[in-house]
C-alpha positions in Angstrom: -15.9 25.2 -9.3 -17.5 25.8 -6.3 -14.3 26.5 -3.9 -14.8 27.9 -0.2 -11.7 28.9 0.9 -10.2 28.3 4.2 -7.4 29.9 6.3 -4.6 27.3 6.4 -2.9 27.2 10.3 0.6 28.8 8.5 -1.9 31.9 7.0 -1.3 30.4 3.7 -4.2 29.9 1.3 -6.3 26.5 1.2 -9.0 25.7 -0.8 -11.2 22.9 -0.9 -14.0 21.3 -2.8 -16.2 18.7 -2.5 -18.7 19.5 -5.4 -18.7 19.7 -9.4 -19.9 23.4 -9.9 -17.7 25.8 -11.6 -16.7 29.4 -9.7 -13.7 31.3 -9.5 -10.5 30.4 -10.7 -8.0 29.2 -8.4 -5.1 32.0 -8.4 -1.0 31.7 -7.9 -0.1 33.7 -5.1 2.9 36.6 -5.2 4.8 35.1 -2.7 5.9 31.0 -2.3 7.8 28.6 -4.1 5.0 27.0 -5.4 1.2 25.4 -5.7 0.5 21.9 -4.3 -3.1 20.5 -6.1 -4.0 17.6 -4.2 -7.0 16.1 -5.3 -9.0 13.3 -3.8 -11.4 11.2 -6.3 -14.4 9.3 -4.9 -17.0 6.9 -7.0 -14.3 6.2 -9.8 -15.0 3.2 -12.1 -13.4 0.1 -10.9 -12.2 -0.8 -14.5 -10.6 3.1 -14.8 -8.6 2.3 -11.3 -7.1 -0.9 -12.9 -6.2 0.3 -16.0 -2.2 0.7 -16.0 -2.5 2.2 -19.7 -4.9 4.9 -18.1 -2.5 5.8 -15.7 0.1 6.1 -17.7 -1.9 8.1 -20.0 -3.1 10.4 -17.8 0.4 11.3 -16.5 1.8 11.3 -19.8 -0.6 14.0 -21.2 -1.0 15.6 -17.9 2.4 17.6 -18.1 1.1 19.2 -21.7 -2.2 19.9 -20.8 -1.1 22.3 -17.6 1.7 23.8 -19.8 4.8 21.9 -17.7 8.0 20.3 -19.0 8.1 16.4 -18.6 11.8 15.5 -18.0 11.4 11.7 -18.3 8.3 9.5 -19.2 6.1 8.7 -16.5 6.9 5.0 -14.5 3.5 3.2 -13.2 3.4 0.3 -11.1 1.0 -2.4 -9.2 1.1 -2.2 -5.6 -0.1 -5.0 -3.4 0.3 -4.2 0.1 -0.2 -5.8 3.6 -4.0 -5.2 3.9 -5.6 -7.1 0.6 -8.0 -4.0 0.1 -5.5 -1.8 -0.2 -3.7 -3.1 -3.4 -3.9 -0.4 -6.4 -1.7 1.4 -9.4 0.2 4.1 -8.7 2.6 6.3 -10.9 4.4 9.6 -11.3 6.2 11.6 -13.6 8.8 14.2 -12.9 8.2 17.5 -14.4 10.8 20.4 -14.7 8.8 22.3 -12.3 8.7 19.3 -9.9 6.1 16.1 -10.2 2.5 14.6 -10.7 1.9 11.5 -9.1 -1.1 9.4 -9.1 -2.1 6.7 -6.1 -5.4 4.4 -6.7 -7.7 1.9 -4.2 -9.7 0.4 -7.1 -11.7 -1.6 -4.2 -12.5 1.8 -2.5 -13.6 3.3 -5.6 -10.8 5.9 -4.9 -7.6 7.8 -6.3 -5.4 10.6 -5.0 -3.4 13.1 -7.7 -1.1 15.3 -6.5 0.4 18.1 -8.7 3.0 19.9 -7.5 5.1 22.9 -9.3 7.4 26.3 -8.7 5.6 27.4 -11.8 2.1 28.9 -11.7 -0.4 26.6 -13.6 -3.9 25.9 -14.4 -5.7 24.1 -11.0 -8.9 24.1 -12.7 -7.7 22.9 -16.0 -5.6 20.3 -14.3 -9.1 19.5 -12.0 -11.1 19.0 -15.2 -8.4 16.8 -16.9 -8.5 14.6 -14.0 -12.3 14.0 -14.0 -12.3 13.4 -17.4 -10.1 10.6 -17.4 -10.9 9.1 -14.3 -14.7 9.7 -14.4 -14.6 11.0 -10.8 -18.2 11.5 -9.1 -17.2 13.3 -6.4 -14.3 15.3 -5.0 -12.0 16.9 -2.7 -9.7 19.5 -3.8 -6.8 21.4 -2.1 -5.0 23.9 -3.2 -1.9 24.7 -1.0 0.6 27.4 -1.4 4.0 25.9 -0.2 7.2 27.5 0.6 5.7 31.2 1.7 9.1 32.5 2.8 11.0 31.4 -0.8 12.4 34.5 -1.8 10.9 34.4 -5.3 10.3 38.2 -5.0 12.2 39.4 -2.0 10.6 42.5 -1.4 6.9 41.2 -1.7 8.2 38.3 0.6 9.9 40.8 3.2 6.3 42.8 3.1 4.2 39.8 3.3 6.4 38.4 6.3 6.2 41.5 8.2 2.7 41.9 7.9 2.4 38.2 9.1 4.3 38.5 12.0 2.5 41.7 13.1 -0.9 40.1 12.8 0.8 37.2 15.0 1.6 39.6 17.9 -1.1 39.5 20.9 
């Protein structure tokens, strides 16, 4: 995956990609509550974005692919909004580590996938699986470290925050 790193306003790592090339692995930080992968997919086949069974199976299999613990069956449904072109399918599955969700907009060839977990996971594997299932032509990817002050490791968090605050001084 070819990723360009950008600094987030709060100093957390933020990664973005719209290419399909491969590069370095996405890494789990030593601080914070967890990772939040946000994938925006474009150019997906219409019939893939309108297939409720495909959405369900993606949500049913994705936790296993990234070694998470599914705690309930997926829930997938059709949504019809106030704007006719904004209809689509949505679904989510709760995992012990947090959740995975999918929202499709078939008329626009677009989908969004969110994977949030307090446990480290292989974001590259999740991206590859998503691309395979939905035949994503182009994509935008953001991987955000959430809850930077979460005390997973008090010593590491204390050093991180102290350094961050020193860097903020003018």
